[in-house]
C-alpha positions in Angstrom: 54.4 115.3 74.5 55.8 114.4 78.0 57.6 111.2 77.5 58.9 109.4 80.5 56.2 110.4 82.7 56.8 107.7 85.2 60.5 107.6 85.6 60.2 111.3 85.9 57.6 111.2 88.6 59.7 108.3 90.6 62.9 110.2 90.5 61.1 113.5 91.8 59.7 111.1 95.1 63.0 109.9 95.6 64.4 113.2 95.8 61.3 114.7 97.6 61.9 116.3 101.1 60.3 113.5 103.8 60.2 115.6 106.5 57.0 117.2 107.9 56.2 120.1 106.6 53.1 122.9 106.9 52.9 125.8 104.6 50.4 128.8 104.8 50.0 131.2 102.2 48.5 134.5 101.7 48.5 135.3 105.3 47.8 139.0 105.5 50.7 140.0 107.8 54.1 141.9 106.0 56.9 139.3 105.8 58.8 141.7 107.7 56.3 141.5 110.6 56.4 137.4 110.4 60.4 137.3 110.6 60.2 138.6 113.7 58.2 135.8 115.5 59.6 133.2 113.5 63.4 133.8 114.0 62.3 133.2 118.0 61.3 129.4 117.7 63.9 128.3 114.6 65.9 125.3 116.1 63.9 124.6 119.4 61.8 121.9 120.2 58.0 121.8 119.2 56.9 121.9 122.7 59.2 124.9 123.5 58.3 126.8 120.2 54.3 126.9 121.1 54.9 127.9 124.6 57.0 130.6 123.1 54.4 131.9 120.5 51.5 131.1 122.8 52.9 134.2 125.2 54.2 136.2 122.6 52.3 139.8 122.1 52.4 139.9 118.4 49.9 139.4 116.0 51.8 137.5 113.5 52.2 134.8 116.7 48.8 133.4 116.0 48.9 132.2 112.7 52.5 130.9 113.3 51.2 128.9 116.2 48.1 127.8 113.9 50.7 126.5 111.0 53.2 124.9 114.0 50.0 122.7 115.2 49.2 121.7 111.6 53.1 120.8 110.9 52.9 118.8 114.2 49.8 116.9 113.1 51.1 116.1 109.9 54.1 114.1 111.5 51.9 112.4 114.3 49.0 111.8 111.4 51.2 110.9 108.3 54.7 109.8 108.9 54.0 108.5 112.5 56.3 110.7 114.3 56.4 111.0 117.8 55.7 114.5 118.9 58.5 114.6 121.9 60.9 114.3 119.7 60.4 117.1 117.0 61.9 120.5 116.6 61.6 123.2 114.0 64.3 122.7 111.7 63.4 125.1 109.0 60.8 128.4 109.7 60.7 130.9 106.8 58.5 133.7 105.3 58.3 134.5 101.9 56.6 137.8 100.4 53.1 137.1 98.9 51.4 139.3 96.4 50.7 142.7 97.5 47.1 143.9 97.9 47.1 147.9 96.1 44.6 150.6 97.5 44.3 154.3 97.8 43.5 157.0 100.2 41.8 160.1 99.3 43.7 162.9 100.2 43.5 166.6 100.4 42.9 168.7 96.9 41.8 165.6 95.0 45.1 163.6 95.2 45.2 160.1 96.6 48.1 158.1 98.3 48.5 154.6 97.8 48.2 151.8 100.4 50.1 148.6 100.3 48.7 145.9 102.0 51.0 143.0 101.9 51.2 139.4 102.0 53.2 136.4 103.3 54.0 132.7 102.8 54.9 130.9 106.1 56.4 127.9 105.9 57.2 125.4 108.9 59.9 122.1 108.4 60.0 119.8 111.6 62.6 117.1 112.1 63.3 114.6 114.5 66.1 115.1 117.1 68.6 112.3 116.2 
């Protein structure tokens, strides 16, 4: 039986990170490819980061831009923050589950194909 549920919940809410964030899970791009794109926007203002992502010719820039816009909307609507004061405090991409597929090869053999996925997280913060 669980005990002290209310106390544990209150403690968890106290220590929870109050910064606006957004998470995209199971994105069908390798985390290695996503990391190239997210390294360009780390520490930038949200306006500058959106401009960088809009003109980056990488396939990972589209889902990252969509996620950035979601984090900005979370900050404005849920936490009443001003869009002009926000910057990208943290952004990281973790590896998700890998889909295993096989391609038929010569003489009845098969080669494995790994279709990798990633989980992307963006955490914004206000300029102090």
